[in-house]
Residue, then its C-alpha position, 0 to 999 in steps of 0.5 A: m516523545s509523543g505517540l505515533l506520527v503518520i505521514g499522510r492524512t487523506g490516503q486510503v491507509a492513512r484514513e484507516l489508521q486514523h479510524l483505528a486510532a480513534a476506535q482504540a484511543l491511540d495517540l496518533l497524529a496524521l500529517g497532511r501535505d500542508a505539514a509534511d510535503l513529500a515533494q519537499p523531502g526535507a519537510c518530512a524529516a523536519a516534521i519528525h524532528a519537531h514532533r519527536p514521536r515514538a514511531v513513524i508510519n509513512a502512509a503517503a505516496y505518489t500513486a498515479v502509476d501512468r502519470a509517473e511515466e511523465e513525472e518520474a522526477l516528481a514521483t522519485a522525490i515523493n516515493g524515493a527521496a522523502p522516505a529516505e529523509m524520514a529514515v535518516a530522521c528516525t535514525a537520529l531519534n532512534i525510533p522505528l519507521v514503517h514504510i508501505s511499498t509495493d509489488y511493483v518493484f518486481a518484474g511480474s514474471g512467472d507465477t510463483p509468489w515473490g519473496p522479500a529477498d527476491a531480485t527486483a526489476p521494476l517495469n515502470a517509473y512508479g516501481r522504480s520510484k518506490w524501489a528508490g525509497e526502499e533502498g534509501i531506508r535500508v542504507s539509513g541505518a534506521t530500525h524499519a519495516i518496509l511492507r510491500t503490499s498490492w491492490v489496495f482497496s477501501g471505502h476511501g479515495a480512488n480504487f478498483v472497487k469504487t471504479m467497478l461500482r461506478l461503471s456498473e451504474t451505466r454499463d451492462q458489460i465491463s471488460v477486465v484483464d484476467d491475466q494479472i494475478g495478485g492479492p486484493t488487500p483491504a486498507r484497514a488490514i494494512a493499517a492494522a498491520c502497520l500499527a502492530i509492526a510499529g509496536q513490535l519494532q519498538d521492543a524488538p528492533e532486530k525485526t528490521g527488514t522487508y516484508h510482504f502483506s497482501g490479501a488472500p486468496d490470490a485472484s485476477w482483476c477479472s475474478f475480483a470484479r465478478a466477486i464485487f458484482s456477485l456480492t452486490g447483486r448487480p447484473t453487470r457482466v464481466q468480460a475477461i480480456p488479456t492485458s494486451a487488449y488494455p494498453t496503458p502508458a505504464a507496463r503492469p506486472l502480470n504476477s503480483r503474488l506475494d509470499c507473506n510467510t515471513t510476515t506471519s512468522v516474525f510479526g504473527l500477522a496472517r494474510p487478510d481475507w479480501h472477501a471479508g474486507l470487501k464486505e466491510c468496504l461495501t458497508q462503508l460505502g452504503v452498498s447493500t449486499 
């Protein structure tokens, strides 16, 4: 068997996994779409059988939340069928699978943090597609950890931090919703958590289950934006608006808070401080603070 196999190569978490692997001299292979196309679910399973790794981390997904309303079949193939096929392959090889999921599987009501065992009720096609993937993994019999996270940011790809920085170049004021609350989560922290969980599952498959991992403290998008501009010294003003004033094709959950206590107790992983992660992200981007 070879080392760790990562499905995904260019996404935020996949890039951070490769960075950490290089820094720690880990045996890790990340496969892009050319080698493991999630739109063809069987291709991912075939890649797992071909490489016979000691563990698999699925860091690839369809993440275009609004476009998924029109492409739900494609989103479900990528986020639902492909992870299920990966899990079946992992079951056959008796290796663990770490799969990244989302807070969007919940209804987003109330203000209590969602626990791993709470009832799910996705509000949009993206959430439904991610839920389908979770269920496929659970029924496969694979040793697995489904890691739900939220509001991912890094120096790579498209994310809220980079959007705010770009908008601040040309605008004196930006309107940002203030009634959606969640935990901004550094992609590098998610990558480190995935590596730790994959290692522990190899030795303790009884830790199989669904877990939550998000940054602390919980914040609104508006307060997150203000923190970005405060840290970078940019004069851009942030106007707080309700979600109703910023309609989108896909409904967003208002409550994205995640209860991460089980992750801490089982794997010894504490919620990452997103303020520290934000500073690191800005350094990656070459933005002075």
